[in-house]
N, C-alpha and C positions, 0 to 999 in steps of 0.2 A: 791277374785279371784286374782291369780298371774298376775302381769303386763306382757305385751308382751316385750320380750327382743330382740333387734336387736344388734348384736355384730359385730363390724368391726375390723378386725385385720390389723393394719397398718394405720398410719396417714400421708400418702403421698397424691399425686394428687387425686387418685381414692377414697381413704378412706375419705378424707375431702370433696370431691364433693358429695359423697353418703350421708355422715352424714348431711350435710347442706340441701340437697334436701329433705331428710327424715324429718328433724326437722321442715322445713317450711310447711310441708304438712300433718303431722299426729299429733294427740293429744299428749299433754304433758305426759299423763300417759303411753305412749309407751316409754320404756327406750332405749336410743341409747348410746352405749358404744364403745369408740375407745380404743383399747389396742395397745401400741407401746413401744418397748424397748428404743427408743429415746424420749427425752422430747422436741424436737424442730423440726420445719419444715423449710426447705429452698429449693427453686427450684434449680435443677441441673444447670440450665442455669447461675446461679450466679457464679458458679465455673470458667466460662470463664472470668467473670469480675474481679475475684480475680487474675487470671493470668495476665490480662493486667493492673492491679493496680488501677482499678476504684472502687473496692469494697473491704470490709473486711468481713470475715466470721462472726465475732461477731456482726457486725452491720446489717447483712442480715438475720440471723435466727430469727424465731418467736417461742415463747413458745406454745407447743400444749395444755397446760393447758388453753389457751385462749378460747378453745371451750366450756368450762364450763359456760361461761357467756351467751351462746346461748341455754343452757339447754341440752347440750351433755356431757356425763360423759367421763372422761379421766383417763385411768389406765396406769401408766408408769412402765410396767413390761414386761419381756420376755415371749413369748408364748412357753410353753414347750410341750403341747400336744393338738391336736384337735381330739375330739371323735365324729364323725358324726352319730354314732349309738345311743349313749347316749345323743347326743346334748350338749356336755360339752366342755368347753375350760379350760385347766389348765395352770396357770402361775406358776411362781416359788413359790408364796405364797398362792394362793387360786384357787378356781374354779368358773366358771360361767356357768349357763345354758342359752342356746340361743333358740329362736324360729326361727330366721332368722340369717344367718351367711354370712358375706362378707369377703372373704380372699383377702386382698390387701397388702400383705407383700413384694411385689416387688421382686427384685433379689439381690443376694449377689455377690460381686466381687470375682473371684476365680483365682488370678494370679498364685497360686500354681499348676494349671493344666499345665503350661508351665515351664519346668525346667529352673531355673535361672532368670525368669522374675522379680520376686519380688525383688531380690537382685541387679539387674543390670539396673533397669529402674525406671522412675517416672510414677506413675499410674494416668492417666488423670482424672479418675472419683473418685479418693480417696481424700476426703476433707483434709486429712493430707499431701498429696503430692502436692496439688495445690499451696500452698504458696512457696513450694520448687521449683516448676516449674517457678513461677514468679521470685524468687531470682536468680535462675540459668540463666534465660534469661537476666536479668539486668547485670549480671557479664560477660556474654559471649562476647568475642571479635572476635573469629573466630572458624571454625570447621564445623562439620556436625551434624545436628539434624535429627534423624530418628523418624517418627511417625508411629506406627504400630497398626493395628487392629489385635488382636491375637485370637479372638474367635467370633463366630456367634451363634445366633443373639446378638446384643448389644443395650443398651439403647440409645435413641435419635439418629437415624442414621446420621443426618447432623453434630452432635456435633464435631466429630474428624476433619472434614473439616473446621468448624468454628475455632477450636483451631489452626489449621495450619495457617489460614489467620490472626488470631489475633497475633500469634507468629511472623509472618512476620512484622506486624505493630509495635510490640514492638521493634523488631530489627531495624526497620527504625527509630524509635524514639531515640534509643541509639546510632545510627550511625554504628552499626555492620552488617547491613543487607548485604552489598556487600561482606563481608568476611565469611558469614555463609550460607551453603547450607541446604535446607530442602527437605528431601525425605520421601514420604508417601508410606507405604506398606500395601496392603490389600489382604486378601485371595480371594476376589471376582474379576472377570475380569474387572468390571466397577465400577465407584465410588459409585453409590447408586442404587443397583439392584431394591430395592423397588420403586424407583422413575422412573424406566424405562430407556431405552437407551438415549432418548433425554435429559432428565434432567441430567442424568449422564454425558453426553457429555458437557453440559453447565457448570456443576461443574468442570469438567476436564479443561475446558478452563479458568475458573476463577482461578484455582490453577496455571495453566501454566502462566497466566498473572502476577502472583506474584512470579514467579520462584520457584514454588513448584512442584517437579517431582513426578508424580503418578506412582506407580508400582503395577499393578494388578496381580492376580494369585500368590501371595506370601504368602504361609501359614507358619506361624511361628511355629517351632517345639522345639526350645531351644534358650536360650540367655546366652551368656558368657560375661565377662567384655569387653566392646567395640565391641561386635560382636553378630549379630543376625544370627541364622541358620534357613533357610527355607527348605522346602521339597527337592528342587532341587538346591539350591544355598546358599550363605551366603553373608553378607555385614558387613562393620564396621560402627561405629558411635562414636561420642563424647558424645552425650546426646540422650537417648532413652525415648520417651514419648509414653506410651502404653495404649491401650484400652484392658483390660484383658478379659479372658473368664468370662461369668456370670453363676451363678447357682441358682436354686430354693432353698430357705431356707430349711434346713434339716427337720424341723418339718412338712413341707408340704408333703415331701416324706414319712417320717415315719408314717404319718397319713393316707397314702394311696391315696392321691390326684394326685400324679404324680410319674412316674418312675424316677430312678436316671438318671441325664443327660437330662431330658425332662421337659416340662412345663405342667401346668394344662390345659388339653384340654377342651374347652367350646364351646358352640354354640353362635350365635349372641345375645342370651338373657343372656349370661355369666353364665348360669346354669352349675353346675358340675353334676357328676353322682349321687350325694346325694341330696335328696329333701330339698328345701329351703336353699341350700348352693350355694353361687356364688363365682366366682373368677374373679377379675378385675385387669387391669393394667399389669405391666411387668411380674407378676407371671403366667399369663395365655398365652394360644396360641389359636388364632382364625384363622383358615385356610381360605384363600380367594380362592386359587386354590390348586392343588396338591403340588405345590412348594412354593407358596407365602403365608406368614402369615401376619396378621396385625402388623405393626412395633411397637416396644416398645417405645412409646412416651407419654409424659405427657398429651397431648391434647386428645389422645385416652383413656387413663386411666380415665381422667375426664369425657368424654362422656359415658364410660362404667359404671362409678359410678352413673351417673344420670339415665342411663337406668335401672340399677338394683334397684335403689331407687324407681323409678316409678313402677316397677313390685312388689316390696314389699308393697308399698302403696296400689296398686290395690288389693293385697291379703288380707291385713288388713281390707280394706273397702269392701271386698267381691265383687269386680268388676271383670269382665272377660277380660278387656282390657290388652294387653301385649305389652310392649315396646320392640323394637329391636334396637340394636346398629347399626347405619347406615354407619359406616366406613368413615365418612366425617370429615375433619379437616385440619389443616395446621400448619406449624411450620416455624420459622424464620431461615434464613441462614446468620448469622452475618459475615460481610466481612471486618471489621476493620475500624478504624477512624470514628466511629459513624454511620456506614451504615449497612444495612441488606437487603437481598432478602427475599421473602416469598414463601414458597412451599405449594401450594394448593393441597389437596389430596382427592380423592374419591376411597377408596379401593375396593368397591363393584360395581364399574361401569362395564358395559359389553361392549365388550368381555374381556377387560383387565382393571386393575386399572388405573385410570386417575390421572396424576400428571402434575403440571405446575409450573415452577419457574418464579416468577415475579422479575424483575431486581432490583438490589440494590439501596436503597435510604435512606436518613436520616429519611424519614417518616416511613418506615418499622422499622427502629431501634427504633424510638419513640413508635411505636405500641408494640414492644417487651417489652420495659420498662413498658408501660401501662398494658400489659398482666399480668406481675408479680404483679404490685401494685393492680390491680382490684381484683385478686384472693385472695391475702393476706387479703384485706379488707373484702371480701365476706366470706371467710372461717374461718378467725381467729379474 
């Protein structure tokens, strides 16, 4: 009899959480296979630490091959096709049959959607640009830094604000802070719409206290050398640090799981329209209200991964119990100089999502460091 195959596409937050939850709770004769084009894992939050000079990329990434010591298989190949009818996954070199499939491929950065963005900015989420941001800040003596969110939704909603605050800290260290202005441009009217008006106002005040000017309702349409063009205005800059538009990997669209420009729509069980196929993390979209979706954040990808794993375990063991993603979680808002706030979230609270920002402290920053280390140890 052929063994049961659970295939996980993507070895990020969601994929690793799902794989580990499965392996701990189902027999060894069930095969768990992670397929990823990257051979390493690193939390996105480390990119901020590379910017402020406290971390190096090479010392922070972990080999995904490490999962093999837990009895999880790892295939370092690009996914070329997902066939939900034939239950097949094709990579560049071979094909796999699945009984259960978890799509955890995340999103790809798409700076090309904004004319001139790639050529005239440093991309905050790009691991290749992050060291360049660090070096640029160290050399900067005066001028204007513009930070722009150029597409919605984007990964880890607090991250661009953390970046702005850490950049201010770096400039204070180098002695250039008084000569450098930081302006933050967002297409949304408030800093963090998913956090609600109160949390957004609190973040606005934190930015203001660090002389970071927030400009809402600024939708970027094009970038030229030293100039950003918005829908109704334009501004100049010396350095532009951008959060680019995001897109679903093309294989997900070509395989019929999402329309171009959209995400994979799933329910709170993370089920797709195909039986025994789930989508978790940044690649999916779970609507909370008509206008609000669950934010794209690692903590939610992790919880969705565990939810899906439990549902697969129930099916393998012929149990009726079904797990539901509860929308609860939290993330840190790093504020510089070894401090961080903590954003507590309950997306499915009624009548509206509930968010609360706990004030900055060194304790929260320590918890953020611990958050990374605990998961690396558990997953890899």
